[in-house]
Structures are given as C-alpha cells and as structure tokens.
MARFI-913118 format. One line per field, with one value per residue (C-alpha): residue number from 1; x, y, z; residue in three letters. Coordinates in nm, 4 decimals. Each point is the difference from the previous one (the first is absolute). Example, Ala and Ser with C-alpha at 12.3 -4.5 7.8 and 13.67 -1.06 7.14 Angstrom:
% residues 2
num = (1 | 2)
px = (1.2300 | 0.1370)
py = (-0.4500 | 0.3440)
pz = (0.7800 | -0.0660)
residuo = (ALA | SER)
***
This chain:
% residues 84
num = (1 | 2 | 3 | 4 | 5 | 6 | 7 | 8 | 9 | 10 | 11 | 12 | 13 | 14 | 15 | 16 | 17 | 18 | 19 | 20 | 21 | 22 | 23 | 24 | 25 | 26 | 27 | 28 | 29 | 30 | 31 | 32 | 33 | 34 | 35 | 36 | 37 | 38 | 39 | 40 | 41 | 42 | 43 | 44 | 45 | 46 | 47 | 48 | 49 | 50 | 51 | 52 | 53 | 54 | 55 | 56 | 57 | 58 | 59 | 60 | 61 | 62 | 63 | 64 | 65 | 66 | 67 | 68 | 69 | 70 | 71 | 72 | 73 | 74 | 75 | 76 | 77 | 78 | 79 | 80 | 81 | 82 | 83 | 84)
px = (5.4517 | -0.1523 | 0.2871 | -0.0712 | 0.2396 | -0.0213 | 0.1193 | 0.3096 | 0.0810 | 0.1926 | -0.1653 | 0.2368 | -0.1063 | -0.3664 | 0.0503 | 0.1783 | -0.2824 | -0.2585 | 0.1974 | 0.0382 | -0.3741 | -0.1606 | -0.3140 | -0.0840 | 0.0796 | -0.2936 | -0.0153 | -0.0192 | 0.3322 | 0.1575 | -0.1233 | 0.1256 | 0.3498 | -0.0142 | -0.0888 | 0.3143 | 0.2141 | -0.1325 | 0.2122 | 0.3175 | -0.0352 | 0.2652 | -0.2130 | -0.2717 | -0.1941 | 0.0109 | -0.1056 | -0.2944 | -0.1008 | 0.0030 | -0.1912 | -0.2715 | -0.0246 | -0.0191 | -0.2744 | -0.2007 | 0.0230 | -0.0933 | -0.3238 | -0.1080 | -0.2112 | 0.0217 | 0.2880 | 0.0555 | 0.0257 | 0.2387 | 0.2183 | 0.0067 | 0.1086 | 0.2590 | 0.1535 | 0.0744 | 0.2042 | 0.2073 | 0.3062 | 0.0303 | 0.0526 | 0.2629 | 0.1770 | 0.0037 | 0.1716 | 0.2471 | 0.0965 | 0.0917)
py = (-4.5764 | -0.3436 | -0.1374 | -0.2116 | -0.1250 | -0.3473 | 0.1312 | 0.1459 | -0.2971 | -0.2895 | -0.3399 | -0.1243 | 0.2829 | -0.0721 | -0.3705 | 0.0886 | 0.2377 | -0.2739 | -0.2519 | 0.2502 | 0.0742 | -0.3011 | -0.0042 | 0.3605 | -0.0259 | -0.0454 | -0.3288 | 0.1961 | 0.1697 | -0.3361 | -0.1475 | 0.3036 | -0.0577 | -0.3772 | 0.0639 | 0.2138 | -0.2639 | -0.2931 | 0.0596 | 0.0216 | -0.3564 | -0.2280 | -0.3044 | 0.0070 | -0.2568 | 0.2246 | 0.3013 | -0.1936 | -0.1317 | 0.3486 | 0.1390 | -0.2610 | 0.0814 | 0.3742 | -0.0508 | -0.2144 | 0.2659 | 0.2789 | -0.1857 | 0.0214 | 0.2927 | -0.0545 | 0.2133 | -0.2138 | -0.3152 | 0.1761 | 0.1024 | -0.3547 | -0.1365 | 0.2771 | -0.1072 | -0.3380 | 0.1840 | 0.1959 | -0.2262 | 0.1444 | 0.3427 | -0.1428 | -0.1786 | 0.3192 | 0.1917 | -0.2800 | -0.0122 | 0.3690)
pz = (4.6657 | 0.0685 | 0.2041 | 0.3028 | 0.2609 | -0.1574 | -0.3356 | 0.1659 | 0.2235 | -0.1499 | -0.0231 | 0.2675 | 0.2341 | -0.0645 | 0.0781 | 0.3242 | 0.0913 | -0.0566 | 0.2036 | 0.2841 | 0.0098 | -0.1696 | 0.2150 | -0.0892 | -0.3721 | -0.2366 | -0.1883 | -0.3264 | 0.0777 | 0.0887 | -0.3281 | -0.1937 | 0.1392 | -0.0532 | -0.3655 | -0.0294 | 0.1731 | -0.2032 | -0.3164 | 0.2111 | 0.1275 | -0.1475 | -0.0766 | -0.2665 | 0.2023 | 0.3068 | -0.2070 | -0.1430 | 0.3435 | 0.1528 | -0.2993 | 0.0545 | 0.3700 | -0.0709 | -0.2597 | 0.2421 | 0.2719 | -0.2426 | -0.0677 | 0.3633 | 0.1147 | 0.3783 | 0.1283 | 0.3117 | -0.2105 | -0.2400 | 0.2930 | 0.1373 | -0.3374 | -0.0430 | 0.3301 | -0.1623 | -0.2651 | 0.2521 | -0.0569 | -0.3514 | 0.1544 | 0.2343 | -0.2865 | -0.2049 | 0.2802 | 0.0711 | -0.3670 | -0.0043)
residuo = (MET | GLY | PHE | THR | LEU | ASP | SER | ILE | MET | SER | LEU | GLN | ASP | GLN | VAL | LYS | GLN | ILE | LEU | ASN | ASP | PHE | ASP | ASN | THR | SER | PRO | ASP | LYS | ILE | LEU | GLU | ILE | LEU | ILE | GLN | ILE | GLN | PRO | THR | LEU | LYS | SER | ASP | ILE | THR | GLN | ALA | TYR | LEU | GLN | GLY | LYS | ILE | GLN | ALA | ILE | LEU | GLY | ILE | SER | ASP | SER | ALA | GLU | LYS | LYS | LYS | LEU | CYS | LYS | ASN | LEU | LYS | PRO | TYR | LEU | ASP | TRP | TYR | ILE | GLN | GLY | MET)
***
C-alpha cells in the first residue's frame, strides 16, 4: 500500500526524530513538519509569523540556504515537544 514510516509515526515522534538528527534532515522535511505544527500554536500572531517564515523559505531554491533558515525555526520544534 503506499504507507511510509512517516505516515505511521506520530507528529511528536517525527519532531523528536528531526531534533535528534537535525543536521541530516532535509529542509523540505523540516518545513513539512513545521507546517503541521503551525496550526497547533496557541497565538494567532505566532501562527501568522511562522507561516510567513515558512512561505519565505519555500521560495528559496538553494538547499543550503533553506537549511540555514530552517535552523532559525528550530525553537518551534522544541516548543512543540515541550508542550506535549
């Protein structure tokens, strides 16, 4: 069937996996998870801010630059885990 490991793992598990191996995780995967986390943030202002950052990164074609900018959003992954 078309199941992947990601479709079986919970969002929390995927966030932990990214945090444990951030340097080897693709920026596209990081952004995919941040997009899933964004609606769970409590503040509308924070949600909108993160959405803007994600959109800006999605517009970049250079993978190294994307990764560098994703690193700036790493606290959102930490906050998601801490809130669980």
